[in-house]
N, C-alpha and C positions, 0 to 999 in steps of 0.2 A: 504494500499500500504506500503510495508515493507520499501522501501526506504524512504518514507515520515516520517515514524516513526524514522528511524535512523538519518534522517536529523533533526527532531525535537530535539532529544537528543543532537546531535552535536551542534546545534545552541543554545540550552538553556545554554550549557556550556560556549559558546564563543561568542554569538551574540553581546553583548555589545562591546566587544573588536574589533570584525569585523566591526560593523557598524561605530564605531568611526575611525578606521583606513582606512576603504574603504568608506570614506565619499563622495563619489559621488555615491562606492559599494561596449573554448571547444576544446578550443583546446584540443585536446587529442593527440592521435598520429597525427602528422602534416598532414594537408590536403591541398587543392589547395590554401586555403587562409592563411595558416600559414607557417612559415619557422622556423624549429627547429635550436636552437643554440647548440653548443657543451657542454655547461656547465651542469654538473650533479653532484649531491651529492651522496656519498656512503651510508649515513645514511637514506636519503629519496629518494623516486622515483619520480623525477620531471625533467622537461624540461623548459628552457627559450624559449618562443616563441613570435613572433610578430604576432598579430592578427588584421586583417582588421576590420573596423567598420561593424557591423551587426545588424539586427533587430530581436526582439523576440515578438511573439504575444501569449497572454495567459490571465491568471486571475491575477490581481494585488491586493494586500492587504496591507493596512498600518499596520505596526507592532509597538506596543507600548511596554514600559517596562513591563506592566502587561501581554501582549500577549506573550512576550518572556519566561515567567515563565510557560506557559501552554504548555505541551508536545503535545497537540492535535492542536495546532495553525497551524503547517505546514502540518499536515495530512489533515486538513479541506481545506487548500488552494489547495493541490494537488488533493483531492477528487473533489473539485469544478472544477478544470481544466479538469479532466477526463470526465465531462459531455459535454465538447466542443471538446474533442480530435478528434472525428470522422469529425467535421466540419473543423478543422484547419489542419488535416493530409494532404489533397490535396495541401495545400499551403506551407507545410514544405519543406525546401530544404536539410534537412538532418534528419536522424532517431533518433538522440538523443534529449532529452528534457533538458531544462535549468531552473535553479533557480537562479534568478538575484537579487542582493541587490542594491537598489538605495538610496542614501542619501536623506534626507529631510532638511528643515531649522530648524528642532527642535532636540535638543540633545536626544539621545537614542530612536529615532523614525526614522523608515526607511520604504521604500516600498519594498516588495517582490513580484516578478513576476515569476509565474510558467508557462512555455509555451514552444514553439518550435521556431526555427529560420525560418524566412520567408524572401522573397524578400521585400525590403524597400517600394515598392509601392503596397504591397498586401492589398486588401480590406477586412475589418473585416466582416466575415460572420454573426456575432451577435454583438449587441451593448454592451453586457456585457464584451466583450473581449477588451484588451488593447494592443496597439502596442507601443513599445519603442525602441529607438536606443541605442546601446551600442558603445561607441567610440572606434576608433582604439587605441591600447595600447600594450605595452610589458607585458607579464604575466609570472609568475612562475606558472607552471601547475603541480599539485601533483596528482598522481594516487593512489587510495586506494580502499579497499573493502567498501561497504556501511556501514557495522557494525564497521568500523575503522575511520569513519568520525570525530568523537569527538577527538579521539587520534591524528589524522592527523592534525586537526585544532590547537590543543594544541601544537604540535610540531612545526608547521609553525610559530605561534606567539611567543612562549616562547623560541624556539631553533634556528630555521632556520633564521627567519627574523633578529633578533638581531645579529646574527653572520654573516650574508651576507653583501654584499657591496650594498644592495638595501633597499629602503624604499617603503612604500605604495604610489602609484600614486593616489592622492586624486581626480583627474579629471576623473578617470575611475571607473569601477564597478567590484566588486567581483562576481564570479558566479560559480555554480557547473553545471556539465554536466552529464546526466544519460543515460545509454544505454536502449534500449527498453526491455520490459519484456521477449520478445521471444529469446533474446540472452542468450546463456548458460553462458558465461563469462561476467559479468556485472560490470566492475569497475566504480568508480565514479572519475571524474577529477575535482579537485578544482582549480579555476584559480584566482590568486591574482595579481592585477595590480602593477607593480613595476617601479621605476625610480632609477638611482643611488643615493647614499647617498651624 
């Protein structure tokens, strides 16, 4: 899966920083659960949105510092999720897939969940699947091509965040949102939870 490979490259470059700053952790174009704010940057394609709490069901893996150095780590997670996609598809409340980062109580260790958004009371069709809630938060949502994820993460953390009036909301989760394979135009949306500095 090409997106998983691009994600692996992006995360290998920046996962330590992301996991530390998003230490709890789709909006895309705004939908019924998001409301876009007028703030935009000329240099980066992003929106500030308020996202209601939502639930993701999928395959979760604990990522260690050793795993972070292996480019196949995320490919394997997404490949594992693909084995269950047909089972969770009827439960999904939207077509996009989510890659969510959850903090743990250990430094440089986090949980990564590859899955889809479902109703909060959705029953797991298989015991290997995990359901986790993502809290309501304000997000800076950055749109990019899958092959530009690494560069986009780099710009977010080294340029946009330090120069903005925001800092990471440690009580929320960072996540990416991916369009289905069938869509011709498949941008990735990187959501960074934020609060005022």
